[in-house]
A tleap script that builds the chain and sets N, CA, C and O, in Angstrom:
source leaprc.protein.ff14SB
mol = sequence {
  NMET PRO ARG TYR VAL ALA GLU ARG VAL LEU
  LEU ALA PRO VAL GLY ASP VAL TRP GLY PHE
  LEU ALA GLU PRO TYR HIE LEU SER ASP TRP
  TRP PRO GLY ILE SER GLY VAL GLU PRO ASP
  ARG ARG GLY MET ALA ALA GLY ALA ARG TRP
  GLN VAL GLN GLY PRO SER PHE LEU ARG ARG
  PRO GLU THR GLU ARG VAL LEU LEU VAL ARG
  ALA VAL ALA PRO LYS GLU LEU PHE SER PHE
  GLU LEU PRO SER GLU ARG LEU GLY VAL ILE
  VAL GLN LEU GLN ALA ALA GLY ALA ASP ARG
  THR THR VAL THR VAL ALA VAL ASP GLY ARG
  PHE LEU PHE GLY PRO ALA SER THR VAL GLY
  LYS GLN ALA LEU GLY ARG LEU TYR ASP LEU
  VAL GLN THR ALA ALA GLU CARG
}
set mol.1.N position { 97.768 84.959 75.771 }
set mol.1.CA position { 98.537 86.170 75.998 }
set mol.1.C position { 99.289 86.021 77.322 }
set mol.1.O position { 98.678 85.647 78.323 }
set mol.2.N position { 100.570 86.296 77.358 }
set mol.2.CA position { 101.334 86.159 78.598 }
set mol.2.C position { 100.855 87.123 79.675 }
set mol.2.O position { 100.442 88.244 79.377 }
set mol.3.N position { 100.911 86.685 80.918 }
set mol.3.CA position { 100.549 87.524 82.050 }
set mol.3.C position { 101.766 87.644 82.965 }
set mol.3.O position { 102.396 86.652 83.329 }
set mol.4.N position { 102.073 88.883 83.321 }
set mol.4.CA position { 103.180 89.168 84.227 }
set mol.4.C position { 102.588 89.786 85.479 }
set mol.4.O position { 101.796 90.724 85.393 }
set mol.5.N position { 102.963 89.271 86.642 }
set mol.5.CA position { 102.384 89.729 87.900 }
set mol.5.C position { 103.493 90.220 88.819 }
set mol.5.O position { 104.522 89.565 88.986 }
set mol.6.N position { 103.259 91.386 89.410 }
set mol.6.CA position { 104.178 91.940 90.408 }
set mol.6.C position { 103.345 92.314 91.629 }
set mol.6.O position { 102.178 92.685 91.509 }
set mol.7.N position { 103.960 92.212 92.804 }
set mol.7.CA position { 103.242 92.502 94.047 }
set mol.7.C position { 104.172 93.221 95.013 }
set mol.7.O position { 105.371 92.946 95.067 }
set mol.8.N position { 103.593 94.153 95.780 }
set mol.8.CA position { 104.388 94.902 96.753 }
set mol.8.C position { 103.483 95.411 97.862 }
set mol.8.O position { 102.317 95.727 97.625 }
set mol.9.N position { 104.020 95.491 99.068 }
set mol.9.CA position { 103.288 96.059 100.189 }
set mol.9.C position { 103.661 97.532 100.295 }
set mol.9.O position { 104.836 97.889 100.388 }
set mol.10.N position { 102.623 98.387 100.277 }
set mol.10.CA position { 102.825 99.824 100.422 }
set mol.10.C position { 102.563 100.218 101.864 }
set mol.10.O position { 101.715 99.629 102.534 }
set mol.11.N position { 103.289 101.212 102.335 }
set mol.11.CA position { 103.173 101.671 103.716 }
set mol.11.C position { 102.077 102.727 103.832 }
set mol.11.O position { 102.334 103.880 104.178 }
set mol.12.N position { 100.852 102.304 103.533 }
set mol.12.CA position { 99.698 103.195 103.592 }
set mol.12.C position { 98.437 102.341 103.657 }
set mol.12.O position { 98.404 101.240 103.106 }
set mol.13.N position { 97.391 102.844 104.331 }
set mol.13.CA position { 96.130 102.091 104.358 }
set mol.13.C position { 95.461 102.070 102.987 }
set mol.13.O position { 95.740 102.909 102.130 }
set mol.14.N position { 94.579 101.103 102.798 }
set mol.14.CA position { 93.903 100.926 101.516 }
set mol.14.C position { 93.216 102.214 101.066 }
set mol.14.O position { 93.283 102.566 99.888 }
set mol.15.N position { 92.562 102.915 101.977 }
set mol.15.CA position { 91.853 104.149 101.605 }
set mol.15.C position { 92.769 105.197 101.015 }
set mol.15.O position { 92.389 105.888 100.071 }
set mol.16.N position { 93.985 105.330 101.561 }
set mol.16.CA position { 94.943 106.302 101.029 }
set mol.16.C position { 95.455 105.884 99.658 }
set mol.16.O position { 95.586 106.717 98.762 }
set mol.17.N position { 95.745 104.597 99.493 }
set mol.17.CA position { 96.233 104.106 98.203 }
set mol.17.C position { 95.135 104.287 97.153 }
set mol.17.O position { 95.402 104.758 96.048 }
set mol.18.N position { 93.899 103.910 97.500 }
set mol.18.CA position { 92.806 104.060 96.550 }
set mol.18.C position { 92.574 105.526 96.210 }
set mol.18.O position { 92.330 105.864 95.052 }
set mol.19.N position { 92.649 106.395 97.209 }
set mol.19.CA position { 92.469 107.817 96.960 }
set mol.19.C position { 93.439 108.344 95.913 }
set mol.19.O position { 93.085 109.198 95.099 }
set mol.20.N position { 94.657 107.833 95.938 }
set mol.20.CA position { 95.660 108.230 94.954 }
set mol.20.C position { 95.343 107.618 93.582 }
set mol.20.O position { 95.363 108.319 92.570 }
set mol.21.N position { 95.051 106.317 93.551 }
set mol.21.CA position { 94.776 105.638 92.281 }
set mol.21.C position { 93.504 106.150 91.614 }
set mol.21.O position { 93.433 106.210 90.386 }
set mol.22.N position { 92.504 106.518 92.403 }
set mol.22.CA position { 91.197 106.900 91.863 }
set mol.22.C position { 91.203 108.263 91.182 }
set mol.22.O position { 90.230 108.624 90.521 }
set mol.23.N position { 92.267 109.015 91.329 }
set mol.23.CA position { 92.378 110.314 90.657 }
set mol.23.C position { 93.038 110.094 89.294 }
set mol.23.O position { 94.238 109.826 89.236 }
set mol.24.N position { 92.278 110.203 88.193 }
set mol.24.CA position { 92.843 109.911 86.870 }
set mol.24.C position { 94.125 110.687 86.545 }
set mol.24.O position { 95.020 110.154 85.889 }
set mol.25.N position { 94.216 111.929 86.995 }
set mol.25.CA position { 95.398 112.731 86.663 }
set mol.25.C position { 96.680 112.210 87.328 }
set mol.25.O position { 97.778 112.591 86.921 }
set mol.26.N position { 96.557 111.349 88.342 }
set mol.26.CA position { 97.738 110.759 88.979 }
set mol.26.C position { 98.341 109.617 88.163 }
set mol.26.O position { 99.469 109.200 88.428 }
set mol.27.N position { 97.609 109.110 87.182 }
set mol.27.CA position { 98.114 107.972 86.402 }
set mol.27.C position { 99.488 108.265 85.808 }
set mol.27.O position { 100.349 107.386 85.775 }
set mol.28.N position { 99.697 109.480 85.344 }
set mol.28.CA position { 100.990 109.820 84.741 }
set mol.28.C position { 102.107 109.862 85.779 }
set mol.28.O position { 103.282 109.819 85.415 }
set mol.29.N position { 101.765 109.945 87.054 }
set mol.29.CA position { 102.778 109.930 88.113 }
set mol.29.C position { 103.319 108.528 88.380 }
set mol.29.O position { 104.474 108.369 88.775 }
set mol.30.N position { 102.479 107.507 88.162 }
set mol.30.CA position { 102.907 106.166 88.547 }
set mol.30.C position { 102.949 105.142 87.416 }
set mol.30.O position { 103.622 104.121 87.553 }
set mol.31.N position { 102.258 105.379 86.310 }
set mol.31.CA position { 102.298 104.380 85.240 }
set mol.31.C position { 103.385 104.740 84.226 }
set mol.31.O position { 103.345 105.826 83.647 }
set mol.32.N position { 104.352 103.851 84.001 }
set mol.32.CA position { 105.444 104.118 83.059 }
set mol.32.C position { 104.930 104.374 81.639 }
set mol.32.O position { 104.024 103.692 81.160 }
set mol.33.N position { 105.515 105.351 80.990 }
set mol.33.CA position { 105.192 105.633 79.596 }
set mol.33.C position { 104.022 106.574 79.395 }
set mol.33.O position { 103.653 106.860 78.256 }
set mol.34.N position { 103.426 107.066 80.481 }
set mol.34.CA position { 102.326 108.024 80.349 }
set mol.34.C position { 102.761 109.335 80.985 }
set mol.34.O position { 103.115 109.383 82.163 }
set mol.35.N position { 102.730 110.400 80.186 }
set mol.35.CA position { 103.159 111.709 80.689 }
set mol.35.C position { 102.001 112.680 80.862 }
set mol.35.O position { 102.181 113.763 81.418 }
set mol.36.N position { 100.815 112.307 80.393 }
set mol.36.CA position { 99.653 113.161 80.553 }
set mol.36.C position { 98.372 112.372 80.373 }
set mol.36.O position { 98.334 111.387 79.636 }
set mol.37.N position { 97.314 112.817 81.061 }
set mol.37.CA position { 96.027 112.132 81.018 }
set mol.37.C position { 94.923 113.166 80.862 }
set mol.37.O position { 94.930 114.204 81.523 }
set mol.38.N position { 93.974 112.870 79.981 }
set mol.38.CA position { 92.767 113.683 79.853 }
set mol.38.C position { 91.583 112.728 79.939 }
set mol.38.O position { 91.169 112.152 78.934 }
set mol.39.N position { 91.028 112.559 81.172 }
set mol.39.CA position { 89.915 111.624 81.328 }
set mol.39.C position { 88.649 112.162 80.672 }
set mol.39.O position { 88.482 113.374 80.536 }
set mol.40.N position { 87.761 111.265 80.267 }
set mol.40.CA position { 86.473 111.725 79.756 }
set mol.40.C position { 85.584 112.100 80.932 }
set mol.40.O position { 86.017 112.023 82.082 }
set mol.41.N position { 84.360 112.500 80.666 }
set mol.41.CA position { 83.487 113.021 81.716 }
set mol.41.C position { 83.116 111.976 82.769 }
set mol.41.O position { 82.682 112.333 83.864 }
set mol.42.N position { 83.281 110.696 82.451 }
set mol.42.CA position { 82.963 109.636 83.411 }
set mol.42.C position { 84.050 109.462 84.460 }
set mol.42.O position { 83.800 108.888 85.520 }
set mol.43.N position { 85.256 109.951 84.178 }
set mol.43.CA position { 86.356 109.820 85.144 }
set mol.43.C position { 86.725 108.376 85.389 }
set mol.43.O position { 86.905 107.609 84.443 }
set mol.44.N position { 86.840 107.994 86.661 }
set mol.44.CA position { 87.230 106.635 87.045 }
set mol.44.C position { 85.979 105.760 87.088 }
set mol.44.O position { 85.419 105.514 88.157 }
set mol.45.N position { 85.548 105.294 85.914 }
set mol.45.CA position { 84.358 104.451 85.812 }
set mol.45.C position { 84.532 103.478 84.659 }
set mol.45.O position { 85.136 103.803 83.637 }
set mol.46.N position { 83.996 102.288 84.839 }
set mol.46.CA position { 84.062 101.282 83.770 }
set mol.46.C position { 83.453 101.857 82.499 }
set mol.46.O position { 82.393 102.481 82.532 }
set mol.47.N position { 84.128 101.643 81.391 }
set mol.47.CA position { 83.673 102.137 80.103 }
set mol.47.C position { 84.244 103.495 79.719 }
set mol.47.O position { 84.087 103.931 78.579 }
set mol.48.N position { 84.903 104.167 80.656 }
set mol.48.CA position { 85.491 105.476 80.347 }
set mol.48.C position { 86.626 105.315 79.341 }
set mol.48.O position { 87.311 104.293 79.299 }
set mol.49.N position { 86.801 106.356 78.534 }
set mol.49.CA position { 87.879 106.394 77.535 }
set mol.49.C position { 88.700 107.642 77.811 }
set mol.49.O position { 88.206 108.762 77.676 }
set mol.50.N position { 89.943 107.450 78.193 }
set mol.50.CA position { 90.834 108.565 78.496 }
set mol.50.C position { 91.843 108.734 77.370 }
set mol.50.O position { 92.300 107.754 76.780 }
set mol.51.N position { 92.184 109.971 77.079 }
set mol.51.CA position { 93.287 110.254 76.168 }
set mol.51.C position { 94.558 110.317 77.022 }
set mol.51.O position { 94.597 111.023 78.029 }
set mol.52.N position { 95.581 109.587 76.620 }
set mol.52.CA position { 96.854 109.617 77.344 }
set mol.52.C position { 97.967 109.993 76.373 }
set mol.52.O position { 97.918 109.665 75.188 }
set mol.53.N position { 98.962 110.682 76.895 }
set mol.53.CA position { 100.118 111.077 76.095 }
set mol.53.C position { 101.372 110.451 76.692 }
set mol.53.O position { 101.431 110.112 77.874 }
set mol.54.N position { 102.357 110.314 75.837 }
set mol.54.CA position { 103.646 109.815 76.297 }
set mol.54.C position { 104.252 108.890 75.278 }
set mol.54.O position { 103.611 108.513 74.297 }
set mol.55.N position { 105.487 108.528 75.516 }
set mol.55.CA position { 106.142 107.598 74.598 }
set mol.55.C position { 105.439 106.246 74.634 }
set mol.55.O position { 105.004 105.788 75.690 }
set mol.56.N position { 105.337 105.630 73.496 }
set mol.56.CA position { 104.691 104.332 73.371 }
set mol.56.C position { 105.752 103.273 73.115 }
set mol.56.O position { 106.769 103.538 72.475 }
set mol.57.N position { 105.501 102.064 73.624 }
set mol.57.CA position { 106.431 100.972 73.354 }
set mol.57.C position { 106.448 100.612 71.873 }
set mol.57.O position { 107.459 100.139 71.354 }
set mol.58.N position { 105.312 100.841 71.189 }
set mol.58.CA position { 105.181 100.402 69.805 }
set mol.58.C position { 105.152 101.535 68.793 }
set mol.58.O position { 105.166 101.275 67.590 }
set mol.59.N position { 105.111 102.793 69.247 }
set mol.59.CA position { 104.995 103.931 68.336 }
set mol.59.C position { 106.091 104.947 68.629 }
set mol.59.O position { 106.932 104.759 69.509 }
set mol.60.N position { 106.050 106.027 67.861 }
set mol.60.CA position { 107.051 107.075 68.045 }
set mol.60.C position { 106.818 107.803 69.381 }
set mol.60.O position { 105.732 107.700 69.951 }
set mol.61.N position { 107.808 108.526 69.879 }
set mol.61.CA position { 107.673 109.222 71.157 }
set mol.61.C position { 106.545 110.247 71.148 }
set mol.61.O position { 106.192 110.811 70.113 }
set mol.62.N position { 105.987 110.467 72.350 }
set mol.62.CA position { 104.951 111.465 72.611 }
set mol.62.C position { 103.754 111.351 71.674 }
set mol.62.O position { 103.348 112.332 71.051 }
set mol.63.N position { 103.198 110.162 71.579 }
set mol.63.CA position { 101.985 109.976 70.805 }
set mol.63.C position { 100.781 110.049 71.736 }
set mol.63.O position { 100.894 109.797 72.935 }
set mol.64.N position { 99.639 110.393 71.176 }
set mol.64.CA position { 98.401 110.388 71.943 }
set mol.64.C position { 97.677 109.098 71.631 }
set mol.64.O position { 97.575 108.694 70.473 }
set mol.65.N position { 97.178 108.462 72.659 }
set mol.65.CA position { 96.457 107.217 72.470 }
set mol.65.C position { 95.317 107.123 73.480 }
set mol.65.O position { 95.157 107.995 74.334 }
set mol.66.N position { 94.539 106.069 73.374 }
set mol.66.CA position { 93.355 105.898 74.215 }
set mol.66.C position { 93.633 104.856 75.289 }
set mol.66.O position { 94.270 103.835 75.032 }
set mol.67.N position { 93.150 105.126 76.488 }
set mol.67.CA position { 93.132 104.171 77.579 }
set mol.67.C position { 91.663 103.859 77.843 }
set mol.67.O position { 90.853 104.771 78.008 }
set mol.68.N position { 91.320 102.580 77.885 }
set mol.68.CA position { 89.955 102.145 78.165 }
set mol.68.C position { 89.891 101.622 79.590 }
set mol.68.O position { 90.633 100.706 79.944 }
set mol.69.N position { 89.020 102.187 80.411 }
set mol.69.CA position { 88.824 101.692 81.776 }
set mol.69.C position { 87.899 100.488 81.674 }
set mol.69.O position { 86.751 100.609 81.246 }
set mol.70.N position { 88.406 99.325 82.070 }
set mol.70.CA position { 87.623 98.090 81.949 }
set mol.70.C position { 86.768 97.823 83.181 }
set mol.70.O position { 85.603 97.445 83.050 }
set mol.71.N position { 87.325 98.012 84.371 }
set mol.71.CA position { 86.569 97.720 85.592 }
set mol.71.C position { 87.106 98.553 86.747 }
set mol.71.O position { 88.296 98.858 86.825 }
set mol.72.N position { 86.188 98.912 87.642 }
set mol.72.CA position { 86.543 99.660 88.843 }
set mol.72.C position { 85.721 99.103 89.997 }
set mol.72.O position { 84.499 98.988 89.896 }
set mol.73.N position { 86.381 98.761 91.079 }
set mol.73.CA position { 85.729 98.391 92.336 }
set mol.73.C position { 86.441 99.207 93.411 }
set mol.73.O position { 87.577 98.893 93.767 }
set mol.74.N position { 85.796 100.245 93.933 }
set mol.74.CA position { 86.469 101.135 94.887 }
set mol.74.C position { 87.191 100.384 96.005 }
set mol.74.O position { 86.649 99.469 96.624 }
set mol.75.N position { 88.418 100.801 96.236 }
set mol.75.CA position { 89.319 100.262 97.264 }
set mol.75.C position { 89.723 98.816 97.018 }
set mol.75.O position { 90.298 98.177 97.898 }
set mol.76.N position { 89.420 98.280 95.801 }
set mol.76.CA position { 89.772 96.902 95.502 }
set mol.76.C position { 90.446 96.711 94.153 }
set mol.76.O position { 91.436 95.986 94.058 }
set mol.77.N position { 89.923 97.358 93.092 }
set mol.77.CA position { 90.355 97.000 91.747 }
set mol.77.C position { 90.251 98.172 90.786 }
set mol.77.O position { 89.289 98.940 90.811 }
set mol.78.N position { 91.266 98.288 89.937 }
set mol.78.CA position { 91.263 99.215 88.800 }
set mol.78.C position { 91.864 98.448 87.639 }
set mol.78.O position { 93.009 97.999 87.707 }
set mol.79.N position { 91.088 98.297 86.569 }
set mol.79.CA position { 91.554 97.557 85.402 }
set mol.79.C position { 91.425 98.440 84.172 }
set mol.79.O position { 90.398 99.087 83.966 }
set mol.80.N position { 92.471 98.461 83.356 }
set mol.80.CA position { 92.438 99.266 82.142 }
set mol.80.C position { 93.180 98.584 81.015 }
set mol.80.O position { 93.915 97.616 81.213 }
set mol.81.N position { 92.964 99.122 79.823 }
set mol.81.CA position { 93.583 98.571 78.622 }
set mol.81.C position { 94.154 99.708 77.792 }
set mol.81.O position { 93.536 100.764 77.652 }
set mol.82.N position { 95.329 99.483 77.249 }
set mol.82.CA position { 95.930 100.380 76.259 }
set mol.82.C position { 95.942 99.610 74.940 }
set mol.82.O position { 96.905 98.900 74.647 }
set mol.83.N position { 94.878 99.744 74.140 }
set mol.83.CA position { 94.755 98.925 72.928 }
set mol.83.C position { 95.911 99.080 71.949 }
set mol.83.O position { 96.338 98.097 71.343 }
set mol.84.N position { 96.425 100.297 71.784 }
set mol.84.CA position { 97.506 100.492 70.822 }
set mol.84.C position { 98.788 99.791 71.268 }
set mol.84.O position { 99.659 99.512 70.444 }
set mol.85.N position { 98.908 99.511 72.544 }
set mol.85.CA position { 100.085 98.818 73.088 }
set mol.85.C position { 99.835 97.310 73.231 }
set mol.85.O position { 100.745 96.537 73.532 }
set mol.86.N position { 98.579 96.917 73.006 }
set mol.86.CA position { 98.185 95.524 73.261 }
set mol.86.C position { 98.475 95.152 74.715 }
set mol.86.O position { 99.038 94.097 75.005 }
set mol.87.N position { 98.077 96.041 75.612 }
set mol.87.CA position { 98.395 95.888 77.025 }
set mol.87.C position { 97.124 95.961 77.851 }
set mol.87.O position { 96.346 96.906 77.720 }
set mol.88.N position { 96.911 94.968 78.699 }
set mol.88.CA position { 95.810 94.973 79.651 }
set mol.88.C position { 96.391 94.966 81.053 }
set mol.88.O position { 97.375 94.273 81.310 }
set mol.89.N position { 95.796 95.727 81.962 }
set mol.89.CA position { 96.349 95.884 83.313 }
set mol.89.C position { 95.247 95.700 84.346 }
set mol.89.O position { 94.145 96.224 84.189 }
set mol.90.N position { 95.548 94.955 85.400 }
set mol.90.CA position { 94.658 94.828 86.547 }
set mol.90.C position { 95.462 95.194 87.789 }
set mol.90.O position { 96.489 94.579 88.080 }
set mol.91.N position { 94.986 96.200 88.517 }
set mol.91.CA position { 95.608 96.622 89.771 }
set mol.91.C position { 94.644 96.236 90.893 }
set mol.91.O position { 93.502 96.695 90.918 }
set mol.92.N position { 95.102 95.399 91.812 }
set mol.92.CA position { 94.274 94.952 92.923 }
set mol.92.C position { 94.873 95.412 94.243 }
set mol.92.O position { 96.090 95.401 94.428 }
set mol.93.N position { 93.994 95.818 95.162 }
set mol.93.CA position { 94.401 96.264 96.489 }
set mol.93.C position { 93.834 95.318 97.539 }
set mol.93.O position { 92.709 94.835 97.421 }
set mol.94.N position { 94.642 95.063 98.575 }
set mol.94.CA position { 94.175 94.249 99.691 }
set mol.94.C position { 94.840 94.759 100.962 }
set mol.94.O position { 96.053 94.968 100.995 }
set mol.95.N position { 94.046 94.957 102.003 }
set mol.95.CA position { 94.595 95.416 103.278 }
set mol.95.C position { 95.583 94.383 103.805 }
set mol.95.O position { 95.323 93.180 103.774 }
set mol.96.N position { 96.710 94.872 104.284 }
set mol.96.CA position { 97.737 94.006 104.871 }
set mol.96.C position { 98.036 94.516 106.277 }
set mol.96.O position { 99.190 94.537 106.705 }
set mol.97.N position { 97.002 94.920 106.982 }
set mol.97.CA position { 97.131 95.530 108.298 }
set mol.97.C position { 96.463 96.891 108.275 }
set mol.97.O position { 95.970 97.331 107.236 }
set mol.98.N position { 96.446 97.552 109.410 }
set mol.98.CA position { 95.760 98.842 109.523 }
set mol.98.C position { 96.382 99.915 108.639 }
set mol.98.O position { 95.676 100.790 108.136 }
set mol.99.N position { 97.676 99.856 108.449 }
set mol.99.CA position { 98.345 100.915 107.677 }
set mol.99.C position { 99.260 100.365 106.593 }
set mol.99.O position { 100.286 100.958 106.260 }
set mol.100.N position { 98.863 99.212 106.047 }
set mol.100.CA position { 99.614 98.592 104.957 }
set mol.100.C position { 98.644 98.086 103.902 }
set mol.100.O position { 97.536 97.656 104.221 }
set mol.101.N position { 99.066 98.139 102.644 }
set mol.101.CA position { 98.239 97.656 101.533 }
set mol.101.C position { 99.093 96.826 100.599 }
set mol.101.O position { 100.150 97.274 100.153 }
set mol.102.N position { 98.642 95.622 100.303 }
set mol.102.CA position { 99.289 94.808 99.288 }
set mol.102.C position { 98.686 95.185 97.936 }
set mol.102.O position { 97.474 95.109 97.738 }
set mol.103.N position { 99.550 95.591 97.019 }
set mol.103.CA position { 99.116 95.963 95.674 }
set mol.103.C position { 99.677 94.935 94.703 }
set mol.103.O position { 100.877 94.660 94.695 }
set mol.104.N position { 98.799 94.374 93.889 }
set mol.104.CA position { 99.191 93.417 92.866 }
set mol.104.C position { 98.875 94.027 91.508 }
set mol.104.O position { 97.764 94.498 91.270 }
set mol.105.N position { 99.861 94.012 90.624 }
set mol.105.CA position { 99.675 94.515 89.265 }
set mol.105.C position { 99.897 93.348 88.308 }
set mol.105.O position { 100.980 92.765 88.252 }
set mol.106.N position { 98.846 93.022 87.557 }
set mol.106.CA position { 98.941 91.975 86.535 }
set mol.106.C position { 98.881 92.656 85.173 }
set mol.106.O position { 97.977 93.445 84.895 }
set mol.107.N position { 99.854 92.339 84.334 }
set mol.107.CA position { 99.939 92.947 83.009 }
set mol.107.C position { 99.866 91.839 81.967 }
set mol.107.O position { 100.668 90.905 81.972 }
set mol.108.N position { 98.884 91.962 81.069 }
set mol.108.CA position { 98.759 91.042 79.946 }
set mol.108.C position { 99.254 91.753 78.705 }
set mol.108.O position { 98.826 92.868 78.406 }
set mol.109.N position { 100.155 91.109 77.983 }
set mol.109.CA position { 100.663 91.727 76.766 }
set mol.109.C position { 101.464 90.759 75.932 }
set mol.109.O position { 101.947 89.734 76.412 }
set mol.110.N position { 101.592 91.115 74.661 }
set mol.110.CA position { 102.373 90.294 73.729 }
set mol.110.C position { 103.571 91.108 73.274 }
set mol.110.O position { 103.482 91.872 72.313 }
set mol.111.N position { 104.664 90.948 73.950 }
set mol.111.CA position { 105.865 91.693 73.606 }
set mol.111.C position { 106.996 90.724 73.340 }
set mol.111.O position { 107.190 89.749 74.066 }
set mol.112.N position { 107.725 91.004 72.305 }
set mol.112.CA position { 108.867 90.153 71.977 }
set mol.112.C position { 110.038 90.392 72.907 }
set mol.112.O position { 110.793 89.465 73.199 }
set mol.113.N position { 110.203 91.613 73.374 }
set mol.113.CA position { 111.402 91.948 74.130 }
set mol.113.C position { 111.136 92.207 75.599 }
set mol.113.O position { 112.031 92.665 76.310 }
set mol.114.N position { 109.936 91.929 76.074 }
set mol.114.CA position { 109.680 91.907 77.498 }
set mol.114.C position { 109.294 93.166 78.230 }
set mol.114.O position { 109.372 93.146 79.458 }
set mol.115.N position { 108.876 94.292 77.602 }
set mol.115.CA position { 108.502 95.435 78.415 }
set mol.115.C position { 107.340 95.148 79.355 }
set mol.115.O position { 107.280 95.718 80.444 }
set mol.116.N position { 106.417 94.278 78.959 }
set mol.116.CA position { 105.285 93.963 79.835 }
set mol.116.C position { 105.755 93.299 81.121 }
set mol.116.O position { 105.094 93.417 82.153 }
set mol.117.N position { 106.880 92.605 81.075 }
set mol.117.CA position { 107.363 91.921 82.264 }
set mol.117.C position { 107.965 92.880 83.287 }
set mol.117.O position { 108.088 92.520 84.458 }
set mol.118.N position { 108.333 94.062 82.887 }
set mol.118.CA position { 108.931 95.012 83.827 }
set mol.118.C position { 108.034 96.195 84.157 }
set mol.118.O position { 108.259 96.869 85.163 }
set mol.119.N position { 107.023 96.467 83.335 }
set mol.119.CA position { 106.211 97.658 83.542 }
set mol.119.C position { 105.438 97.592 84.861 }
set mol.119.O position { 105.285 98.618 85.524 }
set mol.120.N position { 104.954 96.433 85.255 }
set mol.120.CA position { 104.254 96.291 86.531 }
set mol.120.C position { 105.166 96.571 87.713 }
set mol.120.O position { 104.762 97.227 88.673 }
set mol.121.N position { 106.388 96.078 87.648 }
set mol.121.CA position { 107.360 96.338 88.719 }
set mol.121.C position { 107.705 97.821 88.802 }
set mol.121.O position { 107.843 98.375 89.893 }
set mol.122.N position { 107.842 98.457 87.641 }
set mol.122.CA position { 108.127 99.899 87.624 }
set mol.122.C position { 106.965 100.684 88.236 }
set mol.122.O position { 107.180 101.606 89.023 }
set mol.123.N position { 105.743 100.317 87.875 }
set mol.123.CA position { 104.564 101.001 88.408 }
set mol.123.C position { 104.502 100.855 89.927 }
set mol.123.O position { 104.227 101.826 90.633 }
set mol.124.N position { 104.753 99.650 90.430 }
set mol.124.CA position { 104.730 99.439 91.874 }
set mol.124.C position { 105.826 100.219 92.584 }
set mol.124.O position { 105.610 100.730 93.683 }
set mol.125.N position { 106.991 100.314 91.972 }
set mol.125.CA position { 108.067 101.107 92.556 }
set mol.125.C position { 107.684 102.571 92.678 }
set mol.125.O position { 107.979 103.221 93.681 }
set mol.126.N position { 107.021 103.086 91.646 }
set mol.126.CA position { 106.577 104.488 91.684 }
set mol.126.C position { 105.475 104.686 92.717 }
set mol.126.O position { 105.485 105.672 93.454 }
set mol.127.N position { 104.522 103.752 92.776 }
set mol.127.CA position { 103.475 103.849 93.798 }
set mol.127.C position { 104.071 103.819 95.195 }
set mol.127.O position { 103.658 104.579 96.070 }
set mol.128.N position { 105.037 102.945 95.399 }
set mol.128.CA position { 105.692 102.842 96.703 }
set mol.128.C position { 106.316 104.179 97.092 }
set mol.128.O position { 106.201 104.611 98.239 }
set mol.129.N position { 106.968 104.826 96.151 }
set mol.129.CA position { 107.609 106.121 96.422 }
set mol.129.C position { 106.602 107.242 96.666 }
set mol.129.O position { 106.879 108.166 97.430 }
set mol.130.N position { 105.437 107.170 96.023 }
set mol.130.CA position { 104.449 108.247 96.085 }
set mol.130.C position { 103.441 108.130 97.208 }
set mol.130.O position { 102.927 109.141 97.686 }
set mol.131.N position { 103.148 106.913 97.636 }
set mol.131.CA position { 102.074 106.687 98.608 }
set mol.131.C position { 102.662 106.049 99.867 }
set mol.131.O position { 102.617 104.829 100.024 }
set mol.132.N position { 103.195 106.844 100.733 }
set mol.132.CA position { 103.821 106.336 101.959 }
set mol.132.C position { 103.286 107.058 103.197 }
set mol.132.O position { 104.057 107.529 104.033 }
set mol.133.N position { 101.963 107.138 103.303 }
set mol.133.CA position { 101.385 107.893 104.413 }
set mol.133.C position { 101.683 107.265 105.767 }
set mol.133.O position { 101.861 107.995 106.742 }
set mol.134.N position { 101.743 105.954 105.865 }
set mol.134.CA position { 102.002 105.303 107.151 }
set mol.134.C position { 103.461 105.440 107.585 }
set mol.134.O position { 103.765 105.332 108.773 }
set mol.135.N position { 104.354 105.674 106.642 }
set mol.135.CA position { 105.767 105.801 106.968 }
set mol.135.C position { 106.043 107.082 107.748 }
set mol.135.O position { 107.075 107.198 108.409 }
set mol.136.N position { 105.117 108.049 107.671 }
set mol.136.CA position { 105.311 109.318 108.355 }
set mol.136.C position { 104.779 109.311 109.774 }
set mol.136.O position { 105.022 110.253 110.529 }
set mol.137.N position { 104.058 108.268 110.149 }
set mol.137.CA position { 103.426 108.204 111.466 }
set mol.137.C position { 104.362 107.727 112.531 }
set mol.137.O position { 103.971 107.621 113.694 }
savepdb mol mol.pdb
quit
């Protein structure tokens, strides 16, 4: 399965970036193609199954589908899968100074026309716009 990797430095400390990512309801703010999230009772935990809404790359607009949380390591890693999209995602955080965080998004997917190759870059662009706590200091 092809893997597409994008990386960007955000102007915020790791704790602030993780605080944003760890809130399931924020997923629709930064992940392309998701307009709503209904996490299960486990929230941000490995094995959780969230209902997500939004246009799908492979289905009609505004479909409901499942997101599977594969792995979580606080302040380091969030990995999930969208089975109906055949998409696996790994988001990794690494401190790049006191008030900077390097975020790497790896997307595994089988797409003929390349949406997997751009979705990670789009997600990082949205995160960059949303999480800029150090830029205000």
